[in-house]
MDAnalysis code that builds the backbone (N, CA, C; Angstrom):
import MDAnalysis as mda
import numpy as np

u = mda.Universe.empty(741, n_residues=247, atom_resindex=np.repeat(np.arange(247), 3), trajectory=True)
u.add_TopologyAttr("name", ["N", "CA", "C"] * 247)
u.add_TopologyAttr("resid", np.arange(1, 248))
u.add_TopologyAttr("resname", ["UNK", "UNK", "UNK", "UNK", "UNK", "UNK", "UNK", "UNK", "UNK", "UNK", "UNK", "UNK", "UNK", "UNK", "UNK", "UNK", "UNK", "UNK", "UNK", "UNK", "UNK", "UNK", "UNK", "UNK", "UNK", "UNK", "UNK", "UNK", "UNK", "UNK", "UNK", "UNK", "UNK", "UNK", "UNK", "UNK", "UNK", "UNK", "UNK", "UNK", "UNK", "UNK", "UNK", "UNK", "UNK", "UNK", "UNK", "UNK", "UNK", "UNK", "UNK", "UNK", "UNK", "UNK", "UNK", "UNK", "UNK", "UNK", "UNK", "UNK", "UNK", "UNK", "UNK", "UNK", "UNK", "UNK", "UNK", "UNK", "UNK", "UNK", "UNK", "UNK", "UNK", "UNK", "UNK", "UNK", "UNK", "UNK", "UNK", "UNK", "UNK", "UNK", "UNK", "UNK", "UNK", "UNK", "UNK", "UNK", "UNK", "UNK", "UNK", "UNK", "UNK", "UNK", "UNK", "UNK", "UNK", "UNK", "UNK", "UNK", "UNK", "UNK", "UNK", "UNK", "UNK", "UNK", "UNK", "UNK", "UNK", "UNK", "UNK", "UNK", "UNK", "UNK", "UNK", "UNK", "UNK", "UNK", "UNK", "UNK", "UNK", "UNK", "UNK", "UNK", "UNK", "UNK", "UNK", "UNK", "UNK", "UNK", "UNK", "UNK", "UNK", "UNK", "UNK", "UNK", "UNK", "UNK", "UNK", "UNK", "UNK", "UNK", "UNK", "UNK", "UNK", "UNK", "UNK", "UNK", "UNK", "UNK", "UNK", "UNK", "UNK", "UNK", "UNK", "UNK", "UNK", "UNK", "UNK", "UNK", "UNK", "UNK", "UNK", "UNK", "UNK", "UNK", "UNK", "UNK", "UNK", "UNK", "UNK", "UNK", "UNK", "UNK", "UNK", "UNK", "UNK", "UNK", "UNK", "UNK", "UNK", "UNK", "UNK", "UNK", "UNK", "UNK", "UNK", "UNK", "UNK", "UNK", "UNK", "UNK", "UNK", "UNK", "UNK", "UNK", "UNK", "UNK", "UNK", "UNK", "UNK", "UNK", "UNK", "UNK", "UNK", "UNK", "UNK", "UNK", "UNK", "UNK", "UNK", "UNK", "UNK", "UNK", "UNK", "UNK", "UNK", "UNK", "UNK", "UNK", "UNK", "UNK", "UNK", "UNK", "UNK", "UNK", "UNK", "UNK", "UNK", "UNK", "UNK", "UNK", "UNK", "UNK", "UNK", "UNK", "UNK", "UNK", "UNK", "UNK", "UNK", "UNK", "UNK", "UNK", "UNK", "UNK", "UNK"])
u.atoms.positions = np.array([
    [2.775, -27.632, -20.544],
    [3.209, -26.507, -20.789],
    [3.390, -25.736, -19.711],
    [3.774, -26.593, -18.749],
    [4.585, -26.384, -17.256],
    [5.847, -25.335, -17.892],
    [6.693, -26.144, -18.760],
    [8.309, -25.629, -18.889],
    [8.351, -24.057, -19.448],
    [6.820, -23.917, -20.269],
    [7.098, -22.194, -20.694],
    [7.166, -21.291, -19.561],
    [6.990, -21.775, -18.191],
    [6.964, -20.841, -17.356],
    [8.398, -20.604, -16.441],
    [9.045, -21.750, -17.059],
    [10.531, -22.077, -16.122],
    [11.359, -21.099, -16.520],
    [12.635, -20.914, -15.940],
    [13.432, -19.477, -16.226],
    [14.265, -19.665, -17.394],
    [14.216, -20.485, -17.868],
    [15.299, -20.881, -19.178],
    [14.314, -20.022, -20.013],
    [12.977, -20.832, -20.429],
    [12.335, -20.169, -21.288],
    [11.333, -18.957, -20.947],
    [11.784, -18.308, -19.960],
    [11.204, -16.949, -19.801],
    [12.173, -15.936, -20.160],
    [13.411, -16.347, -19.913],
    [14.760, -15.695, -20.207],
    [14.837, -15.947, -21.819],
    [14.603, -16.757, -22.799],
    [14.266, -17.152, -24.212],
    [13.434, -16.048, -24.377],
    [12.360, -15.880, -23.969],
    [11.399, -14.636, -24.415],
    [11.941, -13.602, -24.228],
    [12.809, -13.256, -23.407],
    [13.581, -11.626, -23.259],
    [14.295, -11.796, -24.491],
    [15.241, -12.878, -24.415],
    [16.222, -12.815, -25.442],
    [15.262, -12.603, -26.866],
    [14.089, -13.557, -27.077],
    [13.832, -13.137, -28.431],
    [13.093, -11.339, -28.892],
    [12.574, -11.105, -27.460],
    [12.206, -9.498, -27.932],
    [13.060, -9.043, -27.907],
    [14.678, -8.916, -27.565],
    [15.555, -8.100, -27.882],
    [16.224, -8.356, -29.259],
    [16.170, -9.852, -29.596],
    [16.596, -9.873, -30.774],
    [16.143, -9.384, -32.245],
    [14.630, -9.340, -31.692],
    [13.479, -9.065, -32.939],
    [13.680, -7.648, -32.886],
    [13.593, -6.944, -32.060],
    [13.377, -5.624, -31.594],
    [14.787, -4.758, -32.746],
    [16.047, -5.559, -32.427],
    [17.026, -5.232, -33.062],
    [16.891, -5.326, -34.118],
    [16.219, -6.799, -35.017],
    [16.124, -6.693, -36.305],
    [15.436, -5.683, -37.199],
    [14.143, -5.550, -36.245],
    [13.388, -4.373, -36.925],
    [14.070, -3.043, -37.225],
    [14.571, -2.816, -36.064],
    [15.649, -1.519, -36.300],
    [16.588, -1.335, -37.080],
    [17.735, -2.703, -37.059],
    [18.610, -2.610, -37.766],
    [18.926, -3.700, -39.527],
    [17.473, -4.164, -39.461],
    [17.675, -5.463, -40.210],
    [18.475, -6.730, -40.501],
    [19.407, -6.583, -39.220],
    [19.759, -8.219, -38.989],
    [19.454, -8.765, -37.601],
    [19.610, -10.095, -37.193],
    [19.880, -10.567, -36.015],
    [19.049, -11.457, -35.230],
    [17.786, -11.352, -35.781],
    [16.677, -12.096, -34.931],
    [16.814, -13.370, -34.430],
    [17.687, -14.297, -35.430],
    [17.907, -15.463, -34.939],
    [18.980, -15.876, -34.284],
    [19.890, -14.799, -35.256],
    [21.351, -15.068, -34.556],
    [21.349, -14.830, -33.036],
    [20.950, -13.218, -32.696],
    [21.121, -13.349, -31.166],
    [20.441, -13.593, -30.486],
    [19.161, -14.531, -30.722],
    [18.157, -15.194, -29.529],
    [18.596, -16.356, -29.632],
    [19.317, -17.101, -30.983],
    [19.866, -18.232, -30.452],
    [21.036, -18.412, -29.569],
    [21.963, -17.174, -30.157],
    [23.511, -17.151, -29.382],
    [22.953, -17.061, -27.885],
    [22.175, -16.127, -27.554],
    [21.610, -16.080, -25.923],
    [20.883, -17.471, -25.424],
    [20.463, -17.849, -26.111],
    [19.191, -18.826, -25.665],
    [20.161, -20.259, -25.475],
    [21.293, -20.755, -26.533],
    [21.957, -21.725, -26.419],
    [22.905, -21.197, -24.806],
    [22.714, -20.444, -24.135],
    [23.508, -20.645, -23.166],
    [22.620, -21.085, -21.927],
    [21.337, -21.389, -22.431],
    [20.681, -22.284, -21.290],
    [19.328, -23.514, -21.952],
    [19.513, -23.686, -23.316],
    [18.813, -24.687, -23.541],
    [19.212, -24.806, -24.868],
    [19.405, -26.872, -24.892],
    [19.550, -27.149, -26.470],
    [19.037, -26.468, -27.802],
    [20.156, -26.129, -28.431],
    [19.788, -25.768, -30.087],
    [18.949, -26.518, -30.662],
    [18.943, -27.873, -30.504],
    [17.514, -28.261, -31.573],
    [16.662, -28.547, -30.736],
    [16.520, -27.819, -29.399],
    [15.075, -27.407, -29.114],
    [14.561, -26.220, -29.068],
    [15.854, -25.159, -29.166],
    [15.136, -23.772, -29.537],
    [14.813, -23.755, -31.186],
    [15.557, -24.286, -31.711],
    [15.331, -23.787, -33.217],
    [13.769, -24.154, -33.862],
    [12.796, -24.987, -33.354],
    [11.822, -24.967, -33.993],
    [10.666, -24.198, -33.269],
    [11.205, -23.570, -32.538],
    [10.464, -22.279, -31.855],
    [11.079, -21.233, -32.747],
    [12.288, -20.534, -33.028],
    [12.611, -19.545, -33.280],
    [12.698, -19.391, -34.605],
    [12.682, -20.225, -35.652],
    [12.049, -20.273, -36.975],
    [11.070, -20.088, -37.297],
    [10.123, -20.682, -36.641],
    [8.626, -20.286, -37.422],
    [8.301, -18.848, -36.859],
    [8.766, -18.429, -35.628],
    [8.536, -16.796, -35.137],
    [9.139, -15.850, -36.119],
    [10.307, -16.718, -36.996],
    [10.878, -15.546, -37.892],
    [10.176, -15.264, -38.914],
    [9.357, -16.255, -39.217],
    [8.765, -16.169, -40.200],
    [7.532, -15.074, -40.230],
    [6.880, -14.875, -38.803],
    [5.964, -13.861, -38.767],
    [6.737, -12.321, -39.350],
    [8.093, -12.255, -38.664],
    [8.720, -10.813, -38.957],
    [8.992, -10.725, -40.854],
    [9.779, -12.224, -40.756],
    [9.969, -11.839, -42.285],
    [8.755, -11.584, -43.501],
    [7.750, -12.445, -42.952],
    [6.320, -12.030, -43.884],
    [5.892, -10.728, -44.005],
    [5.953, -10.076, -42.513],
    [5.555, -9.142, -42.397],
    [6.480, -7.842, -43.520],
    [7.685, -8.196, -42.942],
    [8.629, -6.936, -44.004],
    [8.474, -7.302, -45.541],
    [8.793, -8.785, -45.545],
    [8.826, -9.057, -46.914],
    [7.515, -8.455, -47.810],
    [6.535, -8.443, -47.356],
    [5.247, -7.895, -48.153],
    [5.407, -6.471, -47.833],
    [6.229, -5.677, -46.940],
    [5.999, -4.133, -47.051],
    [6.902, -3.850, -48.178],
    [8.451, -4.330, -48.195],
    [9.274, -4.227, -49.557],
    [8.961, -4.636, -50.780],
    [7.964, -5.486, -50.908],
    [7.899, -6.116, -51.849],
    [8.388, -5.726, -52.952],
    [7.800, -4.625, -53.097],
    [8.305, -4.030, -54.516],
    [9.969, -3.385, -55.110],
    [10.901, -4.036, -53.639],
    [12.421, -3.569, -53.962],
    [12.885, -4.752, -53.955],
    [12.063, -5.832, -54.126],
    [12.905, -7.576, -54.249],
    [13.805, -7.559, -55.661],
    [14.719, -7.789, -55.635],
    [15.455, -8.112, -56.707],
    [15.334, -9.354, -57.521],
    [14.266, -9.917, -57.938],
    [13.917, -11.702, -58.463],
    [15.006, -12.467, -59.075],
    [15.901, -11.746, -60.412],
    [16.766, -12.444, -60.572],
    [17.586, -12.910, -59.690],
    [18.200, -12.095, -59.132],
    [19.035, -12.556, -57.728],
    [18.892, -13.357, -56.831],
    [17.397, -13.587, -56.508],
    [16.730, -14.256, -55.560],
    [17.015, -15.899, -56.492],
    [16.212, -15.948, -57.776],
    [16.093, -17.434, -58.518],
    [17.237, -17.715, -58.929],
    [17.844, -16.864, -59.850],
    [19.028, -17.288, -60.087],
    [20.139, -17.597, -59.545],
    [20.562, -16.904, -58.401],
    [21.982, -16.967, -57.814],
    [21.827, -17.282, -56.123],
    [20.548, -16.954, -55.451],
    [20.823, -17.026, -53.968],
    [20.166, -18.346, -53.741],
    [18.861, -18.737, -53.849],
    [17.639, -19.887, -53.744],
    [18.519, -20.888, -54.187],
    [19.137, -21.489, -54.787],
    [19.200, -22.628, -55.698],
    [20.572, -23.172, -54.613],
    [21.556, -22.145, -54.750],
    [22.605, -22.817, -54.203],
    [22.227, -22.492, -52.136],
    [21.671, -22.094, -51.788],
    [21.019, -21.622, -50.289],
    [20.393, -22.810, -49.768],
    [19.189, -23.134, -50.753],
    [18.255, -24.244, -50.420],
    [19.213, -25.837, -50.204],
    [20.120, -26.055, -51.109],
    [20.704, -27.599, -51.442],
    [21.948, -26.904, -50.039],
    [22.171, -25.868, -49.616],
    [23.057, -26.116, -48.487],
    [22.636, -26.360, -47.316],
    [20.984, -25.441, -47.223],
    [20.107, -25.578, -45.837],
    [20.100, -27.245, -45.831],
    [19.627, -28.016, -46.799],
    [19.193, -29.462, -46.428],
    [20.371, -29.943, -46.715],
    [21.565, -29.861, -46.942],
    [22.654, -30.339, -46.513],
    [23.100, -30.240, -45.090],
    [23.001, -29.140, -44.836],
    [23.346, -28.650, -43.155],
    [22.037, -29.346, -42.213],
    [21.392, -29.468, -42.506],
    [20.106, -29.916, -41.623],
    [20.439, -31.857, -41.542],
    [20.765, -31.768, -42.422],
    [21.538, -33.454, -42.529],
    [22.720, -33.894, -42.008],
    [23.547, -32.910, -41.304],
    [24.387, -33.319, -40.816],
    [24.486, -32.923, -39.244],
    [23.304, -32.303, -38.870],
    [23.172, -32.041, -37.632],
    [22.748, -33.346, -36.546],
    [22.544, -34.534, -37.339],
    [22.052, -35.617, -36.209],
    [23.399, -36.294, -36.035],
    [24.492, -35.989, -36.782],
    [26.112, -36.401, -36.611],
    [26.781, -35.872, -36.005],
    [26.582, -34.112, -35.370],
    [27.162, -33.224, -34.635],
    [26.935, -33.542, -32.974],
    [26.079, -33.629, -32.951],
    [25.739, -33.875, -31.026],
    [25.666, -32.172, -30.777],
    [24.731, -32.189, -29.602],
    [24.585, -30.682, -28.890],
    [25.512, -30.159, -28.635],
    [26.593, -30.751, -27.893],
    [27.875, -29.826, -27.850],
    [28.706, -29.353, -28.927],
    [28.751, -30.458, -29.697],
    [29.689, -29.800, -31.063],
    [28.971, -28.636, -32.000],
    [27.359, -28.449, -31.715],
    [26.827, -27.458, -32.756],
    [26.659, -26.687, -31.755],
    [26.712, -26.706, -30.540],
    [26.984, -25.745, -29.599],
    [28.321, -25.013, -29.828],
    [29.618, -25.602, -29.764],
    [30.827, -25.159, -30.153],
    [31.255, -24.364, -31.610],
    [30.536, -24.935, -32.327],
    [30.113, -24.387, -33.600],
    [29.570, -23.337, -34.034],
    [28.250, -23.137, -33.629],
    [27.996, -21.843, -33.647],
    [28.370, -20.798, -32.823],
    [28.919, -21.410, -31.931],
    [29.976, -20.047, -31.160],
    [30.898, -19.407, -32.325],
    [31.782, -20.182, -32.542],
    [33.039, -20.212, -33.598],
    [32.573, -19.281, -34.765],
    [30.822, -19.488, -34.755],
    [30.498, -18.478, -36.304],
    [29.888, -17.288, -35.906],
    [29.913, -17.303, -34.490],
    [29.164, -16.032, -34.117],
    [30.250, -14.868, -33.417],
    [31.472, -15.608, -33.141],
    [32.743, -14.966, -32.694],
    [33.562, -14.870, -34.202],
    [33.415, -15.447, -35.065],
    [34.150, -15.048, -36.355],
    [33.183, -13.504, -36.879],
    [31.605, -13.615, -37.040],
    [30.970, -12.928, -37.581],
    [30.937, -11.451, -36.653],
    [30.805, -11.480, -35.215],
    [31.268, -10.253, -35.050],
    [32.016, -9.582, -34.793],
    [33.451, -10.643, -34.695],
    [34.537, -9.824, -34.410],
    [35.013, -8.934, -36.037],
    [34.351, -9.942, -36.795],
    [34.864, -9.010, -38.543],
    [33.771, -7.420, -38.652],
    [32.975, -7.994, -37.956],
    [31.918, -6.861, -38.216],
    [32.613, -5.684, -37.093],
    [32.874, -5.719, -35.815],
    [33.842, -4.789, -35.365],
    [34.831, -4.415, -36.038],
    [35.885, -5.142, -36.485],
    [36.828, -4.737, -36.938],
    [36.391, -3.597, -38.002],
    [35.694, -3.787, -38.879],
    [35.100, -3.099, -39.883],
    [34.678, -1.928, -39.889],
    [33.731, -2.067, -38.396],
    [33.534, -0.848, -37.762],
    [34.639, 0.098, -37.548],
    [35.389, -0.652, -36.706],
    [36.690, 0.265, -35.940],
    [37.156, 0.838, -37.515],
    [37.726, 0.046, -38.444],
    [38.874, 0.379, -39.310],
    [37.659, 1.430, -40.608],
    [36.638, 1.148, -40.693],
    [35.736, 2.124, -41.626],
    [36.181, 1.169, -42.700],
    [36.327, -0.129, -42.713],
    [36.864, -1.022, -44.048],
    [35.507, -1.243, -45.126],
    [35.672, -1.062, -45.949],
    [34.506, -1.618, -47.302],
    [34.797, -2.981, -47.493],
    [34.087, -3.960, -47.340],
    [34.738, -5.323, -47.841],
    [34.613, -5.711, -49.530],
    [35.849, -5.885, -49.591],
    [36.050, -5.595, -51.359],
    [35.472, -7.141, -51.900],
    [34.743, -7.010, -53.046],
    [34.125, -8.046, -53.810],
    [34.734, -9.181, -53.665],
    [34.074, -10.439, -53.969],
    [34.563, -11.697, -54.421],
    [34.546, -11.852, -56.083],
    [35.094, -13.020, -56.292],
    [34.896, -13.513, -57.684],
    [33.501, -14.448, -57.807],
    [32.849, -14.858, -58.902],
    [31.585, -15.249, -59.152],
    [31.874, -17.033, -58.368],
    [32.830, -17.607, -58.755],
    [32.638, -18.646, -57.931],
    [32.991, -18.615, -56.718],
    [33.929, -17.915, -56.281],
    [33.911, -18.157, -54.786],
    [33.011, -17.373, -53.807],
    [32.039, -16.455, -54.570],
    [30.866, -16.347, -53.946],
    [29.836, -17.304, -54.037],
    [30.081, -17.634, -54.904],
    [28.754, -19.274, -54.826],
    [29.129, -20.188, -53.693],
    [30.694, -20.346, -53.661],
    [31.061, -21.383, -52.472],
    [30.731, -21.129, -51.321],
    [30.752, -19.570, -50.879],
    [30.159, -19.054, -49.881],
    [28.828, -19.087, -49.613],
    [27.996, -19.082, -50.519],
    [26.615, -18.912, -50.432],
    [26.330, -20.694, -50.277],
    [27.118, -21.473, -50.923],
    [26.823, -22.842, -50.245],
    [26.680, -23.181, -48.958],
    [27.915, -22.550, -48.354],
    [28.494, -22.649, -47.152],
    [27.305, -22.013, -46.300],
    [26.957, -20.433, -46.572],
    [25.885, -19.903, -45.913],
    [24.557, -20.622, -45.628],
    [24.121, -21.471, -46.736],
    [23.441, -22.586, -46.883],
    [23.209, -23.524, -45.523],
    [24.601, -24.233, -45.526],
    [24.873, -25.208, -44.560],
    [25.009, -24.913, -43.193],
    [25.231, -23.519, -42.917],
    [25.046, -23.088, -41.764],
    [23.840, -22.642, -41.179],
    [22.806, -22.317, -42.312],
    [21.251, -22.062, -42.094],
    [20.456, -23.661, -41.488],
    [20.808, -24.394, -42.672],
    [20.354, -25.694, -42.099],
    [20.791, -26.238, -40.737],
    [21.805, -25.757, -39.955],
    [22.486, -26.494, -38.952],
    [21.626, -25.560, -37.911],
    [22.077, -24.104, -37.865],
    [21.785, -23.123, -36.965],
    [20.846, -22.052, -37.645],
    [20.144, -22.271, -38.781],
    [18.820, -21.413, -39.267],
    [19.630, -19.748, -38.789],
    [21.064, -19.650, -39.611],
    [21.675, -18.590, -39.081],
    [22.531, -18.665, -40.314],
    [22.285, -18.383, -41.115],
    [22.977, -18.413, -42.687],
    [23.479, -16.976, -43.090],
    [22.955, -16.010, -42.020],
    [23.027, -14.400, -42.753],
    [24.477, -14.076, -42.788],
    [24.969, -14.103, -41.642],
    [27.089, -13.703, -41.666],
    [27.305, -14.016, -42.732],
    [27.385, -15.137, -43.276],
    [28.164, -15.662, -44.199],
    [27.512, -15.456, -45.880],
    [25.897, -15.290, -45.883],
    [25.257, -14.793, -46.862],
    [25.887, -13.634, -47.303],
    [25.889, -12.849, -46.612],
    [25.971, -11.270, -46.675],
    [27.564, -11.177, -46.946],
    [28.526, -12.100, -46.461],
    [29.977, -12.186, -47.010],
    [29.962, -12.575, -48.506],
    [29.069, -13.506, -48.621],
    [29.176, -13.740, -50.370],
    [28.796, -12.689, -51.151],
    [28.028, -12.265, -50.482],
    [27.335, -11.089, -51.202],
    [27.572, -9.742, -51.382],
    [29.124, -9.753, -50.554],
    [29.735, -8.600, -50.711],
    [30.214, -7.952, -52.101],
    [29.684, -6.726, -52.457],
    [30.212, -6.025, -53.596],
    [29.384, -6.205, -54.932],
    [27.872, -6.823, -54.545],
    [27.053, -6.905, -55.524],
    [25.993, -5.566, -55.765],
    [26.166, -5.555, -56.973],
    [25.518, -4.483, -57.555],
    [24.222, -4.519, -57.087],
    [23.814, -4.196, -56.260],
    [22.546, -3.985, -55.855],
    [22.146, -2.754, -54.959],
    [21.225, -2.092, -55.047],
    [21.119, -1.045, -54.318],
    [20.249, -1.036, -52.818],
    [20.601, -0.375, -51.771],
    [20.286, -1.049, -50.779],
    [19.244, -1.735, -50.095],
    [17.787, -0.611, -50.650],
    [16.558, -1.198, -50.505],
    [16.740, -2.606, -51.000],
    [17.050, -2.736, -52.163],
    [16.527, -3.792, -52.777],
    [17.665, -5.113, -52.515],
    [18.676, -4.874, -51.656],
    [19.156, -5.834, -51.393],
    [18.565, -6.547, -50.135],
    [18.130, -5.519, -49.306],
    [17.688, -5.569, -48.237],
    [16.500, -6.804, -48.529],
    [15.934, -6.183, -49.416],
    [14.316, -7.159, -49.392],
    [14.591, -8.062, -49.881],
    [15.548, -8.023, -50.890],
    [16.084, -9.754, -51.398],
    [16.314, -10.451, -50.318],
    [17.045, -10.171, -49.478],
    [17.543, -10.855, -48.041],
    [16.277, -11.223, -47.349],
    [15.511, -10.492, -47.244],
    [14.066, -10.711, -46.386],
    [13.378, -12.023, -46.774],
    [13.442, -11.836, -48.267],
    [12.918, -13.210, -48.717],
    [13.436, -14.305, -48.977],
    [14.778, -14.325, -48.751],
    [15.396, -15.442, -48.712],
    [15.239, -16.212, -47.350],
    [15.480, -15.441, -46.609],
    [14.977, -15.938, -44.794],
    [13.481, -16.317, -44.812],
    [12.866, -15.698, -45.415],
    [10.958, -16.278, -45.491],
    [11.123, -17.586, -46.231],
    [12.047, -17.828, -47.467],
    [11.641, -18.824, -48.070],
    [12.525, -19.853, -47.116],
    [13.828, -20.131, -47.008],
    [14.667, -20.669, -45.904],
    [13.939, -21.198, -44.786],
    [13.227, -20.283, -44.123],
    [12.659, -20.746, -42.896],
    [11.591, -20.980, -43.105],
    [10.809, -20.948, -44.044],
    [9.739, -22.041, -44.331],
    [9.755, -23.360, -44.580],
    [10.855, -23.084, -45.659],
    [11.852, -24.509, -45.809],
    [11.879, -25.614, -44.522],
    [12.584, -24.578, -43.603],
    [13.160, -25.476, -42.341],
    [12.112, -25.583, -41.509],
    [10.901, -25.106, -41.291],
    [9.798, -25.417, -40.698],
    [8.608, -26.609, -41.330],
    [8.643, -26.555, -42.395],
    [8.124, -27.888, -43.225],
    [9.027, -29.332, -42.568],
    [10.286, -28.746, -42.496],
    [11.488, -30.303, -42.242],
    [10.873, -30.559, -40.656],
    [11.032, -29.534, -40.088],
    [10.803, -29.510, -38.663],
    [9.071, -30.114, -38.132],
    [8.511, -30.042, -39.177],
    [7.234, -30.644, -39.011],
    [6.879, -31.937, -39.579],
    [8.127, -32.543, -40.569],
    [8.061, -33.862, -40.948],
    [8.635, -34.668, -40.192],
    [10.135, -34.404, -39.642],
    [10.727, -34.371, -38.061],
    [10.111, -34.713, -37.225],
    [8.813, -34.269, -36.597],
    [8.188, -34.334, -35.322],
    [8.481, -33.095, -34.554],
    [9.268, -32.274, -34.700],
    [9.609, -31.422, -33.983],
    [8.650, -29.946, -33.584],
    [7.990, -29.846, -34.547],
    [7.172, -28.603, -34.475],
    [6.088, -28.572, -33.760],
    [5.392, -29.620, -34.033],
    [4.333, -29.749, -33.558],
    [4.203, -29.663, -31.549],
    [5.291, -30.263, -31.256],
    [5.397, -30.374, -29.527],
    [5.717, -28.668, -29.289],
    [6.605, -28.027, -30.435],
    [6.774, -26.803, -29.687],
    [5.456, -25.838, -30.146],
    [4.833, -26.072, -30.924],
    [3.590, -25.267, -31.175],
    [3.032, -24.477, -30.179],
    [2.767, -24.715, -28.672],
    [2.459, -24.164, -28.058],
    [3.380, -22.768, -27.468],
    [4.556, -23.206, -27.428],
    [5.687, -22.253, -26.879],
    [5.142, -20.980, -28.447],
    [5.634, -21.708, -29.426],
    [5.382, -20.622, -30.442],
    [3.825, -19.572, -30.278],
    [2.786, -20.361, -30.118],
    [1.581, -19.776, -30.138],
    [1.693, -18.300, -29.046],
    [2.415, -18.722, -27.962],
    [2.736, -17.798, -26.788],
    [3.846, -16.635, -27.011],
    [4.582, -16.944, -28.090],
    [5.667, -15.813, -28.279],
    [5.231, -15.007, -29.398],
    [4.116, -15.379, -30.345],
    [3.909, -14.746, -31.423],
    [3.721, -13.414, -30.855],
    [2.787, -13.379, -29.667],
    [2.542, -11.193, -29.108],
    [4.015, -10.938, -28.740],
    [5.147, -11.580, -28.077],
    [6.482, -10.991, -28.141],
    [7.096, -10.459, -29.238],
    [6.631, -10.979, -30.146],
    [7.407, -10.710, -31.596],
    [6.676, -9.577, -32.171],
    [5.727, -10.063, -32.131],
    [4.434, -8.240, -32.711],
    [4.912, -7.181, -31.940],
    [5.120, -7.347, -30.588],
    [5.728, -6.227, -29.647],
    [7.094, -5.790, -30.180],
    [7.750, -6.717, -30.171],
    [9.322, -6.516, -30.790],
    [9.361, -5.533, -32.442],
    [8.221, -5.970, -33.162],
    [8.290, -4.835, -34.447],
    [7.887, -4.102, -34.287],
    [6.623, -3.828, -33.597],
    [6.370, -2.220, -33.109],
    [7.450, -1.880, -32.590],
    [7.871, -2.042, -31.624],
    [9.286, -1.385, -31.048],
    [10.542, -0.832, -31.827],
    [10.748, -2.250, -32.513],
    [12.121, -1.629, -33.233],
    [11.534, -0.509, -34.334],
    [10.603, -0.656, -35.220],
    [10.332, 0.366, -35.803],
    [10.228, 1.703, -35.354],
    [9.398, 1.636, -34.041],
    [9.483, 3.012, -33.662],
    [10.800, 3.483, -32.981],
    [11.827, 2.650, -32.942],
    [13.030, 3.052, -32.448],
    [13.947, 3.692, -33.586],
    [13.704, 2.966, -34.999],
    [14.233, 2.719, -36.152],
    [15.138, 4.336, -36.313],
    [14.488, 5.262, -36.078],
    [14.855, 7.006, -36.368],
    [14.807, 7.616, -34.846],
    [15.145, 6.793, -34.235],
    [15.160, 7.330, -32.465],
    [16.269, 7.185, -32.065],
    [17.249, 6.090, -32.669],
    [18.854, 5.430, -31.973],
    [19.175, 5.675, -32.997],
    [20.813, 5.733, -32.533],
    [21.919, 6.010, -33.336],
    [22.334, 4.451, -33.708],
    [21.887, 4.224, -34.709],
    [21.848, 2.554, -35.133],
    [23.407, 1.942, -35.560],
    [24.532, 3.082, -35.786],
    [25.821, 2.436, -35.407],
    [26.629, 2.196, -34.266],
    [26.170, 2.918, -33.482],
    [26.766, 2.681, -31.779],
    [25.576, 1.488, -31.181],
    [24.283, 1.281, -31.687],
    [23.603, 0.364, -31.241],
    [24.140, -1.005, -31.762],
    [24.260, -0.770, -33.428],
    [25.310, -2.355, -33.515],
    [26.541, -2.803, -33.238],
    [27.412, -1.609, -32.889],
    [28.271, -1.756, -32.231],
    [28.333, -2.858, -30.630],
    [27.418, -1.984, -29.648],
    [26.885, -2.850, -28.620],
    [26.210, -4.340, -28.766],
    [25.666, -4.453, -30.013],
    [25.030, -5.915, -30.275],
    [26.027, -6.610, -30.606],
    [27.070, -6.505, -31.423],
    [27.769, -7.089, -31.485],
    [28.976, -7.111, -30.713],
    [29.282, -6.191, -29.607],
    [30.190, -7.063, -28.632],
    [29.276, -7.935, -27.656],
    [28.129, -7.948, -27.377],
    [27.230, -8.836, -26.787],
    [27.393, -10.496, -27.104],
    [27.549, -10.428, -28.885],
    [27.453, -11.400, -29.666],
    [28.920, -12.024, -29.762],
    [29.601, -11.271, -29.697],
    [31.118, -11.605, -29.367],
    [31.269, -12.090, -28.140],
    [30.855, -11.580, -27.120],
    [31.311, -12.327, -25.812],
    [30.052, -13.557, -25.792],
    [29.254, -13.760, -25.867],
    [28.335, -14.790, -26.095],
    [28.884, -16.212, -26.855],
    [29.656, -15.562, -28.106],
    [30.480, -16.514, -28.928],
    [31.302, -17.360, -28.252],
    [31.637, -16.645, -27.386],
    [33.389, -16.885, -26.726],
    [32.572, -18.180, -25.854],
    [31.634, -17.493, -24.919],
    [30.854, -18.741, -24.252],
    [30.682, -19.973, -24.782],
    [29.972, -20.106, -25.566],
    [29.816, -20.902, -26.560],
    [30.529, -22.034, -27.269],
    [31.496, -20.932, -27.909],
    [32.495, -21.678, -28.405],
    [33.509, -22.969, -27.390],
    [33.434, -22.282, -25.949],
    [34.508, -22.947, -25.281],
    [34.281, -24.311, -24.997],
    [35.165, -25.468, -24.899],
    [34.979, -26.775, -24.992],
    [34.406, -27.315, -23.954],
    [33.891, -27.898, -23.701],
    [33.209, -28.648, -22.064],
    [31.770, -27.708, -21.835],
])
């Protein structure tokens, strides 16, 4: 319990508050942001058994609230089969990569994602839809990145570009995807013995997540979301470069 009060973990609590507030405001970012910043201080395998269960608190709350908008055929027939397979594949690859390669690989993913979003915002570009098989390949890759980093969102959103779903249905469906996959990862962490040692940290950080949800929802209609997203992506881009830098 003493390491909970060390500077790296106190800073991670601050990063979690910022990341989960951002997701409550904008609908994205809780694990990507918290893991990007947290990986500057702590090993990714040590952070994930804390972040993933905490994300369940948020995704369960939001999924229940927006359950009427979930598009079940897209979830069951298209997304979950490939994402579950990819997530288990990615988890299986983690021991072969080592902490440094995980850190560098995650940094590259963050740089790619944030660069793409900043370019799209700057140019006002709408993403072109992919073909069916190409989309499925990207979904499987999204599952792999979720198994590695619990951060399959960037690639999954890219895979689903052009999908003819109303915005509320798209967001509600994705929230349930994260609830499902993070529940799967939490079960895996329980089986591999990394969840129970993280339980005290999770318990102490749940109030941080609840406070972040409340603040994010309060800020949702009071902050310019587009400019806030730009600022977040700039932070992610800089952080990703640091993580991707070898050594």
